[in-house]
N, C-alpha and C positions, 0 to 999 in steps of 0.2 A: 449841201451843195452837190449838184450832179456833175459828173465828169463827161464832157462831150468831146468826141474825137472825130475829125474829118479825115477821110481817105480819098485821095484824088491823084491823078497824074499831073506831072508838071505842066503839061499843055493846057490843063484846065484850071491852073492856079488863079487866073484872072477872075473867073466866075466864082471860084471858092471864096476869094476875098470879098466879092460883092455880097455873097450869101452871109458871110460871117459878120458883115457890118450890121445886119439886121438884129444880131444877138447882143449888141452893145449894152442895151438897157438891162437885159437879164444878167449880164456880167457885172454891171454896176450894182445891181441889187444882190449880188453874190448868190444868185439862184443857180448859176452854172459856172463851171470852170472849163473854158473852151481851149482845146489844144489842136494844133495842126503843125505841119512840117516846118513852117518858117520860124517857129519858136525854138527849134533845136539850136543850141548855142555852139559856137566854134569849140572844137576839142572834144565834144561829146560823141560817143559812138552812136550814130543815128539809128542803126538797125536795132541795137539793144534798147535804145530810148523808145522807138516806136512800139516794140513788143511790150515794154514795160507799161506804156500808156494804154495800149490795147487791153492789157490784163486788168487795169483799174477802171476801164471805161464803163459808164452806165448806159450810154447811148452811142452807137457807132454809125456815122453817116458816110457811106461811100458814094461819091459822085460818079455815076456810071456813064461812060462814054466809050467810043471806039478806042480811044487812046488808053483808057483805064483797062479795058478788056485785053488790049494788045500788050499791056505791060505785064511781063512775067511776075515781077515783084508785087505789083498792086493786086493782080488777080489771083495768082497761085499761092501767095504767102499771106498778104494782109487780109484780103477778103475771106480766104479760107479760114484764117484764125478768127475773124470776126464772127463768122457763121458758127464755128465751134463754140465760141463764147456764148452765143445765143442758145445753142442746143443745151448747154450746161446750165442755162438760166442765170448767167453772170451778167450778160449785156443784152441790149435790144438793138437790132440792126434795122436802120431805116434807109434803104437805097433810094437815092434821088436820080431819076433818069435825066441826066444833064443834056446830052446830045442824042440825036436819033441813032439807034443801034439795035442789034438783035439780042436784047437782054433776056428775051423769053427763052433763049437757048443756052443760058448760062446758069450758074449755080444759084442765082437769086430768083429764078423763075417761080419758086414757091413762096417767096416773101412778098409782103405787102409793100409795094413801091410808092414813091411820091413823084409826081401827082398820082392820084388813085387810078386814073385811066391810063397811066403809063405814057402820057403825052410828054415829049421832051420839053424841058424848061427853055433851052436856047433854041427857040424857033419863032420866026415872025419879026416884027419891028422891035426897036430898042425898048419902046414903051411896053410892048407885050412881054418882052423878056423880063423887064423890071417887075411887071405885074406877076408873072409866073414865079419869079424869085420870091416876091412877097408872099404869094400863096404857099410856096414851099416852107418859108419861114413860119407862117401861121400854123401849118400842119405839124411841123416839127415842134413848135411852141406848145401846141395842144398835148403832144406826146410828152414833152418835157414837164408840163404842169401836172399831167396825169401821173407821170412817173414820180414827180416830186411829192404829190399827194400820197401816192402809194408808199413812197419811202418814208414820208412823215408818219403814215399809219403804222408802217413797220417799226419805225423808231419808237413811236408811242407804245406799240405792243411790246417792243424790246424793253422799253423803260419800265412798263408794267411788270414784265417778266423779271427784270432786274430788281424792281422794288419788292416783288414777291419773293425772289431769291434772297434779297437782302433781309427781308422779314424772316424767312426760313433760316437764313444764316444766323440772324440774331438769336432766333430760337435755339438753333444748334449751339451757338456760343454759350447761351444760358445752360443748355443741356450739358455742354462740355465742362462749364464751370461747376455745375452740380455733380457731374460725373467725376471731375477732379477732386471735389470735396469728398464725395463718397469714396473715391479711390484712396484719398489720403486717410480717410477714416478706416477703410478696410486695411490699408497698409499698416496703420497704427495698431489695429486689432491683430493683424498678422504678426507684427513685430512683438506685440505683447504675448501672443501665443507662442512665438518662437522663443521668447525669453523664458516663459513657463516651461516649455519643452526642454530648453537648455538647463533650467534649474532642476527639472525632473531627471534629466540625463545625468546631471552632476550627482544628485541624490542616489540614483541607480548605480552610478559608477562607484560612489563611496560605499554603498551597500555591497556591491560586487567585490570591491577591494577588501572590505571587512570580512565578507563571507569567505573569500579566497584565503585570507590570512588565517581565519578560524579553521577553515578546512585543512590548510597546510599544517596548522598546529595539531589538530586532531589526527591528521595523517601521520605526523611524526610520533605522536603519542601512541597511535595504533601500531606503528612500526616498532617502537620501543617495547610495547607489550608483546607484540608478536615475537620479537627477539627473545624476550624473557620466557615466553611460552615455549619457544623452540629450545632454549637452554634447559628449561624444566623438563620438557618432553624428552630431550636427549638424555637428561639425568635419569628420568623415569625408565627410559629404554635401557640405560646402562644398569639401573637397579634391577629391572626385570631380567636382564641378561645375567646379572650376578646371581639373582634369586633362582633363575632356571638352572644355572651352573651348580649352585648350592643344593638345589633340589635333586639334581642329577647325582651329586655326590652323596646326598642323604639316601637317595634311592639305591645307589650302589652299596652304601653302608647297610641299609635295611636288607638288601639282598644277601649280604655277607652274614648279617644277623639271622636272617631266615634260614640260611644254610646251616649255621651253627645250631639254631633252635631245632631245626629238623634233625640234625645229628644228635643233639641232646635228647630229643624225644625218642629217637631210635634207641639210644643207649638206655634211656629210662625204661623203654619198653622191654629191652633185653633184660635190664635189671629187675623189672617187675616179674618178668617171666622166670628169671632165676630165683627170685624171691618166692614166687609161687611154687616152683620146683622144690625149693628149700622147705616151704611150709608143708607141701605135700609129703616130703620125706620125713619132716617132723611129726606130722600126723601119723604117718605109717609107723614111725618109730614109737610114738606114744601108744598106738594100738598094740604094737608088738610087745612093748613093755608092759602094758596093762594086761595083755593076754598071758605074758610070761608070769606076771605076779599072780594071776588067777590060777594058773596051773601049778604054781608053787604051793599054794595053800590047798 
């Protein structure tokens, strides 16, 4: 269903109602949802309501007249917003030249107006006006049907895109399920690996504790042996010190003995020399005795 919005001055409301009556069948078929000022209910903020409807409009139909152009609100606010909507591609603006006016000098000069020749709708006899209004309706109806077809094509295209996206989503959902299964499997493997690592860490910890205990025990044994060695070494050092002292004493004794020996040797030498002197005297005496005996005989 297309949203159609009419913009008009209050002075042109009579002709707006006549134009709107031609769209009754389209409303009954729910082809369009038609909105104009008179549907604003009591208590509603009319300015906010107008801007809200303009923002949702597919087709905006301003009824151009001198009164419309003269209205500050109709021209400067509503029409300007409608043209901005069209520039953004949100709405299509179909200006209807309702009364003779210099519309070519306004902001709609570059838009395609209805009727195509820009001939005012309200001009001539009543019958001519009614005919002009019917032609306006026909032209707007063509645009409505074209827009409806375009919208239906867009909706169809959107549905195809949505179906494709849904298909892709289903594929992604399957991938997610597979990914979840794979992730669960990996998590299980990871947990198993963590358990193995934990077991290995426990074994390593036990080995380290056992090694540290053994190392501490060997360290204590080494310290005990080291203490024993230190005690033995100090004893050896004391023994060596005592031995050195004894050797020094023995050396001193030997020195005394050597002195005594030297003295004895000197005395022996003297004794030997005396003995030699005695022997020499004896020999001399023997010779003298022997010589004396010979002379006696």
